[in-house]
Structure formats: C-alpha cells, structure tokens
N, C-alpha and C positions, 0 to 999 in steps of 0.2 A: 896658680900663682895668687898669692894673697896681696891685695891692694894695700897702700899705706893706711895706717890705723886712723880710724875716726874716733873722736872722744866718746860719743854716745850715738848708738843706733836704736831707733824706735821701730819695732816691727808692728805695723798696723796703723793705717791712716784714718781711723775713726775718731770719735770725740775724745776718748781717753788718750789715745796716742798723740794726737795733735796738741791737746792741751798740755800733756806732759812735755812735749818737745818745746813748747813756748815757755813753760815755767823753767825748764832747764836752760834754754838759750838765754833767757833774761838774766840769769845768774852766772852763766859760764862765759865770762869775758875772754874773748880771743879763742874760745874753743869751738869745736865743730859738732853739729847735731844733724843727723840724717834720719828721715822718715821713709820707710819702705812700705808700700802698699801693694798687695798682690793684685787687687782689682784695677779696673780702668779709671775709677773715680774715687776721690777722697770724700770722707764725711757722708757716706751714702745714707746712713740712718738719720743723720741730722736733716738731710734733704727731705725725707719722706715722713718724718715724725710729725705727730699732731696734724695729720691731714695736709702736710706741706707747710705748716706754720711753725713747727719746731717748739715743742713743749720743753723749754730750757730747764726749768726747775719748778719747785713748788714753794708756796709762801707758808712755810712752817719753820720757825727759827730757833726752836729748842732742839739741840742735838739729840737728846735722848728720845724725844717724841718723834723727831724726824726718822731716826733709826728704826723705830717700830714699824715702819712701812716696808721693811725688807723681809720677806719670808725666809731668805737665806742671806746671811751676812750682816744682819742688823747689829748684833753684839760687837762684831769686829769693827764696825763703822762708827761706833759712838765716839771713840777718841779722835779719829780723823775729822769728824764733823765739828769738833771743837776748834779745829785749825782752819778748815775751809768749808763753809756751809753756804746755804742759799743766799744769804745777805752778801757774802763775799763774791759769789757768782754775779749777782746783780751789779755790785760795785765794779767788778772787773770789766764787764761789758760797757757799763756807763762811762768808765774812764777812757774807753776806746770809741766813744760816740754812739753806742747802741743803747737805745732806751728800751726797757722791758716794761710790760704791763701785766697786772695781776687780774685774773678773771674771778668771778664770784665763787667758783669752787676751789680757788687757791692755785690753779695752774698758772704758770707764768710763761708768756710768749713775747717775742719781739713786737714792739708797737706797730711795726709794718705788717704784721701777720704773714711774713714771708721767711721761710727757713733760709733762703739765700742770703738774707741779711746777716745771719749768724755765720754762715759759711764764709762770706766775704770778709767779715771781721777777723775770723781765725786765720784765713789764708793771707790776708793783708799783714797781720801781725807776724806770721811766719816769714814773709818777705822782708819785713822791717828788721827782724832779728837775725836774718841770715840763715834760717833753717832750710836745709836742702831737702826737698820733697820729691820722691820718685814713685810714680804709679807703674803698674804692670811689672813689679819687681817682687816676686815671691821668694820667701826664704824656705829652703828645703831642709836645711840642717844647721844646727848651731853646735860648735865644738869649743869647749873650754880650752884655753891656752894657758901657758905659764903666766902671762900677763894679758888678761882680757879674753876675747872670744874670736873665733873665725865663723863667719856666716856664709854658707854656700847657697847661692841664689839659683833660681830656676833658669836663669840665662847662662849659667855655667861660671859666672864670676864669683870670686870669693873675696869677701870684705873682712876687715879686722876692726874690732871695736873694743874700747876699754870697758864700757858699760853697755848693757843691752836691756831694753824694756820690751816685754811681750804685752801688747795691747791690741790683740787681734780679734776681740769680741768672741762670739760663740761659733768659732770655726774649728772643725775637727783637726785640721792640719796644724793649727796653733797648739792645740792640746797635745798633739803628737810631739811637737817640739819640746813642750814642757815635760812630758812623760820621758822622753829620751834623755833629758837632763836630770832625771831622778825624782821628778815630782809626782805626787799622787793626783790623779784626775778623777773626780767623781763623774760617773756617766752622765752625759748631757741629755736632758729631756725638755720638751717645750714648756714654756710658762706664758701667761697672758694670752689665753685663747678663748674663743667662744665655744658654747656647747651645742653639739648637734642633738636635736630632740625632735622626734616625730610623734605627734600626739594630736588627735582630732580636736582637742580643746584649743589648740593654737592655730589650726588650719585657717588660712585666709585672713590672718591678723598681723602680717608683717608691718612694722612701723608703729604698732600699738605699744605703749610703754606705761609701766607702773612707776610713778615717781619716787615711791618710798616702799621698797619691798625687802624682805629678808630671804636670802637663798641659803639653803643648808645642804651639806653632804653628811647625812647622819651616820653613814658607815665609817666616816673618818673624823667625826666630831668637829667639823668645820662649819662656819657660817659667816656671811657678810651681808651688810645692809647697804642699800642704795637703789638707784634707778635700775630697772630691769626692762630690756627691750626685746620684743618678739621680732624675729627675723624670718626670712624665707626658709632657713635651715634649722632654726631652733631659738636659742636665747643668747643675748649679748647684753651690753651695758656695764656700768661700773661694778655692780654687785657680782656679776658673773666673772668679769675679768679679774677682780681681786680674789674671788674664790678659786679660780683656776691657778692663780699664782701660789696661794697657800697650799693648794692640793695638788700641785704639779706632779710631784713624784708619786703620790698615792694613786692619782688618776692614771698615770702612765702604767704603773704596776697592775692596775685593774683593767688595762687595755681600753680605757675610756668607756667603760660600761659600769654605770653607777646610778644609784638612786639619788634624785634631786628633790628636795622638799621646799616648796615656795610658799611664803606667806605674802600674798599680793597686797595685804593691808598693813605691812610693816609690823609694828608691835602689838597690833590687835590680837586678842586671844580668841580661840574657838568659842569658849563659853561666853565671853563678852559680846562677840558678834551674834551668837545664837540668841542671847537675851535681847539684843537690839532688833533682830529680825522678828522675834515674837511680839515686840512692841509695835512694829510696823503692821504685823498681822492683826493686832487688836485695833489699831487706829484706823486702818484702811482695809477692811476685810475684802472689799470688792475690787481692790486695785491689784494688778499683776506686779510681781517683783521687778519684772523686766521693764515696766513702764515708769517706775519711780526713779529717783536719783540714786545712783549706785553708792553704797556705803564706802567710807574711808577714802574717798577720792578715786575709786577705781575707774578706769576707762569704761565707757558704756558698752562698747562692743565686747570687751573681755568679760564684763559682768554678765551680759546676756548669755555668753558661752558657758560660764560657770553655773548659771541658773539651769541651763539645759543639762549640764553634766550631773547635776544633783537629782536628775530624774523628774524635773518639773516641766510639765507640758507648756509649750509656747502660749502665752496669753492667759494661763491659768491664774485666777485670783487667789489672794491669800486664804480665803475661806475654803478653798479646795485643796489647800496644801497642808499636809500633815506636819506634826512637830518633827517627825523623823526626817522628812524632806528638808525642813528648815535647818535642822542640825547638819544634814549632809551638805547643804549649801554653805553653811558656816565653815565646814571642813574644807570644801573646795576652795574657799577664799584663803583660809589661814594655814591649811596643811595640804596643799595641792601637790600630789606626788607625780613626778614625771621621771622618765628614764633617759639618762644620757647614753647615747650609743656611738659617740665619736666626738671629734673636736674639729673646729675650724680655725683659720688664722685670724689674728687681730689685724684687719686691713693688710697692709704690706709689711707691717712691723713684725719682728720676731725677737722674743726674749727667751733666754735659755736658763734653765735650772741645771746647775752642774758646773764643773770646771775645776781649776786648781784648788786643792784643799787649803782652807784658810789658815790652819795651824802651821802651815809650812811657809808662811809669809809674815814678815815683821811689819805690822801696820803703822809703825812710827815712821818708816822709810819706804815701805812697799818693796823692800829687798827680800829676795829668797833667803830662807834660813838654811837651805841646802847647797846653794850655789852662789858664793859671793860674787857680787857684780851683776847679778841677774835680778831684774825688777819686773813687777806685774802691775797692771792697772786696768780697770774696767771689767767688762763681762767675761774676760778670759778666766777670771776668778769665779769661785762658787758664790756669786753675789747676784741677786736679782730683786728688784723692787716691784711694787704694784704700779699700775698706770697712774700718770699724773705728773711726770717730770722727775720721778725718783731715780730712775735708771740713769738719766743724764747727769743728775747731781752726783751719783756714785762715780761716774766717769770723770767729771770735773775734779772731784775731791781726790780720788786716788791718783789721777794723772798729775795734779798739782803737787801732791806730796812726793810722788816718785820723781818728778822732774827736779824739784828742789834738792832732793836727796842725792840724785845722780850728779848734779852740778857740784854739790859740796864734796863729793867723793872722787871727783876726777881731778887729777893733778895736771894742770895745764902747763 
C-alpha cells in the first residue's frame, strides 16, 4: 500500500540532505518535506569532522579559485559557487545565531569549536520549518510513477513523493538506487587518506613534521606542497592528504603500491642544497653535519636520519666527508624516495572518489537529466574536494540549489 503523497522526500540525513530539505521547506509554503536516514543518527560526518569541531567551509571567496580544490567536480561546481559560496554559508549560519571563525590556514569552524553547534542549528531550523525527519528508515527501491515516485522502505512501507533527492553520501546502496533508475555510477574508491610507508629512515620518528615539503607521485605526474607528518604507519599531513585526493583513482588502480618522492625542504633544489653543504664543509671542516643547525628548517631528528642515510658515519666531521657523500645528502633531503605500500584512513572521516556521472545532472537545478523529478546533492555525485572544508561546501551548495529547485517545481 502506498501512503499519501509527500511533496519532497530527501533520501539521506547528512549535510547535503538536511541543507537541501531546509532550502526547500523555506520556499515551499504549505508543502511537505520528509528526510529519510538509514542510520541511527543524522549528520554523522558533521559530528566527527575536523576532530569534532566541524570544518564548515573554507575562506576562499572567488568561485573559480574555490572550484580548483576539487580533484573531481571542480568544473561542474564553478556555476553553483557563483550562486551559493562560502560567504553565503557564513551568512546563513550567522542569521541563525551561529558565529563562525577563520583559522590561519583558511579553515572555518564554529566559534564554539563544537560540531554539535552546527548540528543543533540545522536540526532546530528543520523543526522551525516543519521538516519531518526519520532515522532508521532506509530506502530499498525507488520506482518512477506517472506522477512522482514510489519509495519502498526497509520497513516494508511504501511512500509516494512528487520529487525525490538522493543525498546519501558515499554509500553503495544509494548508488544502486541511482543505477537502477538509469544513471551511470563511476566506481567508488577512497579519497583523502594517509600513506602506509615502511622505511628505516622514518622509524622512530612519529610526530616529526616538515612544515614545508613537496610530495610527488612521479609515475602519475602529481605533486602537492605543504606540511608533511611522519606517523607510526607512514606519512600524513596536508600535502599527503591532498596528493591522495588528486591521485585517488590512479593509486587505487596501482593497488596502493607506488613510488613517493619527497622534497623535505620544499622548493630547495638538489644542486642548490649541495652548494650550501659544500659551503658548510669549507666554513666548518671540523664540525659534524649532525651537530649543526639543519638546513631549510628541517626537524633535527629527521635531518640526522637523512645524514645517516647518505652513508655519513655518526659524528663524522665535514673534512672526512666526500663530495659524493655531500651530494647524496642533498639528494636525501630533496629527492627522498619512499615506497607507498598501502593506505590508511584519515581519522574517522571518509571521502569517496566516484559516484553519479556529472554529465547526467543539470547543475543549474541539480535535477537528473535522465529522470525528471529526481535530484542529487553532495557526495553521491562524482565530486570530492581536498581537505579543509571543501567537501562540506560542496554539500551546502548542491543541497541549497537542489532544495530551491525542488520547491520551485512542486505544485502545492
């Protein structure tokens, strides 16, 4: 038995789904909006993101430059970001009493440093607008009807809706729903992850970080610059996370077995550092490289490990070190070759590369080009951004556009 028709049903109670429901309900005077969430809790990623602080968005306000932070989906998002961008996100929360703050690296968090502040704001707004929210209600199948859709739930209930939004994040079940409705789904693979690296040069150095390094995947022609953190299992930090995002599919296809080349000194060249080391050798021939200040701001413990890796005996003075050894040391710093042999998760967060093909969606409305009345928002699409608030902004933007479009297209 099909229940009486709801105007709009949003499948997925994450950031994109809830924000779409709010945007829709705000415009849909007298209409009905229902959010169905398969899990036991809404806004789960909001809860854990940013170490529990919620990295709401990023302080970059030029749409084209902002869109450049998406390994997949950047081109499609340029237009949407002219309609709803980080400044609009900041204003939206401010109008509802939530003050956001910008940190030095551009990441934006609630001033309370608590993700629950964002969750409370969203759910309070849902209550104010009369959005019906149901957890533990999974959708197993969506059938197009002559007018609207029938949604078969895991509980056995069947609901009817005039418009349906899929905003289920990176869940395989949601992609099956999209596929069954005739959409192409690019195979999902992980994005934003750390690198598993086992190398004696890194042993015993967890917590040591290079503040300005360049990490390269030479086999794939990719590189990223930023802080690099040595961990118990390998390497993390902004440079690695961004590199994993841009190389997500290539690394997956290579079974996470790839050469990683690191310049621990950022833009310093091998020849430039070699010349600097020779000057040190000439100025202080009786001093050991390990005893002096490390070049280019390298952490002392890492520098000493690289000195040893260049074949230089502990405590050996410069006058006992050959030019060849000095050059090898310069290479260890600027062209340090390591082997990736697997991946780790980025804390408890998970971002997916893959999803519904973007050319099958109208990004002016987020409506399907194949199934009229079906909409998409958030990570269910083949969109993913680098770390720093970009994935949430894609969720707010696509959700807002989809919500407004659904409200405009529903006859109340």
